[in-house]
C-alpha positions as CSV (number, residue, x, y, z in Angstrom):
1,M,-40.4,36.7,32.3
2,A,-39.0,39.4,34.4
3,Y,-39.6,40.7,37.7
4,V,-40.9,44.2,38.3
5,V,-41.0,46.3,41.5
6,T,-42.8,49.7,41.6
7,A,-42.4,52.2,44.3
8,Y,-43.8,55.4,45.4
9,W,-41.7,57.3,47.8
10,T,-43.0,60.2,49.4
11,A,-40.6,62.8,51.3
12,K,-41.2,64.2,54.3
13,Q,-42.1,68.0,54.2
14,G,-38.7,70.0,53.7
15,E,-36.6,66.7,53.1
16,E,-37.2,66.0,49.3
17,E,-34.0,67.3,48.3
18,A,-32.4,64.7,50.6
19,V,-34.3,61.9,49.2
20,A,-33.3,63.1,45.7
21,A,-29.7,63.1,46.5
22,A,-30.2,59.8,47.7
23,L,-32.0,58.2,44.6
24,S,-29.5,60.3,42.3
25,K,-26.6,57.9,43.9
26,M,-28.7,55.0,43.4
27,I,-29.1,55.0,39.7
28,E,-25.8,54.0,38.3
29,P,-24.8,51.5,40.4
30,S,-28.4,49.7,40.4
31,R,-28.2,49.8,36.7
32,A,-25.0,48.3,36.8
33,E,-26.0,45.3,38.5
34,P,-25.8,41.8,36.6
35,G,-29.5,41.2,37.0
36,N,-31.0,44.7,36.5
37,L,-32.9,45.3,33.2
38,E,-34.5,48.6,33.9
39,Y,-34.1,51.1,36.9
40,Q,-35.8,54.5,36.3
41,V,-36.6,57.0,38.9
42,H,-39.5,59.5,38.2
43,R,-40.3,62.8,40.0
44,D,-43.6,64.7,40.3
45,P,-43.6,67.8,38.3
46,E,-46.0,69.3,40.3
47,N,-45.1,67.8,43.7
48,A,-41.3,67.7,44.5
49,R,-41.8,65.3,47.4
50,M,-43.1,62.6,44.9
51,F,-41.1,59.8,43.6
52,F,-41.6,57.1,41.5
53,L,-39.5,54.2,40.9
54,Y,-39.6,51.6,38.2
55,E,-37.3,48.7,38.4
56,K,-37.2,45.4,36.2
57,Y,-34.6,42.4,37.1
58,T,-34.1,39.1,35.4
59,D,-35.6,37.5,38.3
60,T,-36.6,37.7,42.2
61,E,-33.0,36.4,43.1
62,A,-31.7,39.5,41.2
63,Y,-34.0,41.7,43.1
64,A,-33.0,40.0,46.3
65,A,-29.6,40.7,45.3
66,H,-30.2,44.4,44.6
67,S,-31.9,44.8,48.2
68,Q,-28.8,43.6,49.5
69,S,-26.2,45.8,47.6
70,P,-24.1,48.2,49.3
71,H,-25.4,51.1,47.4
72,F,-28.9,50.1,48.5
73,Q,-27.9,49.5,51.9
74,Q,-26.4,53.1,52.1
75,Y,-28.2,55.1,49.8
76,G,-31.5,53.6,50.1
77,L,-31.8,52.4,53.9
78,Q,-29.9,54.6,55.5
79,Q,-29.8,58.2,53.6
80,G,-33.2,57.9,51.8
81,I,-35.9,55.7,53.5
82,P,-35.4,57.8,56.9
83,H,-36.3,60.9,55.1
84,L,-39.8,59.4,54.1
85,E,-43.3,60.0,54.9
86,S,-44.5,57.0,53.2
87,R,-43.0,54.2,50.8
88,E,-45.3,51.8,48.9
89,R,-44.1,48.9,46.9
90,A,-45.7,46.5,44.4
91,F,-44.3,43.4,42.6
92,Y,-45.2,42.2,39.2
93,V,-44.0,39.7,36.8
94,T,-44.0,40.8,33.2
95,W,-46.9,39.1,31.0
96,E,-47.1,38.6,27.3
97,G,-51.0,37.5,27.2
98,D,-52.3,34.0,26.6
99,S,-50.4,32.4,23.6
């Protein structure tokens, strides 16, 4: 079972490139984290202000470590999130169905 986080980020009008730059800097170091299984950023092709993040970790502890990482603190909290109009997150665990 893996721990999955999905997030929708909507940039403030005119601040979408600042958000895009912050997210770009987050990709490689997030993927390099020991507990990260997948880290994928998507951008709406019809609305450049909209971003969708799909993240998969080995467990909740790995996600907590990501949240405390220097790259998340700098690029996420300091450079990305202040430029957002809204941020929505949802948390899941992978499920293989009833066996």
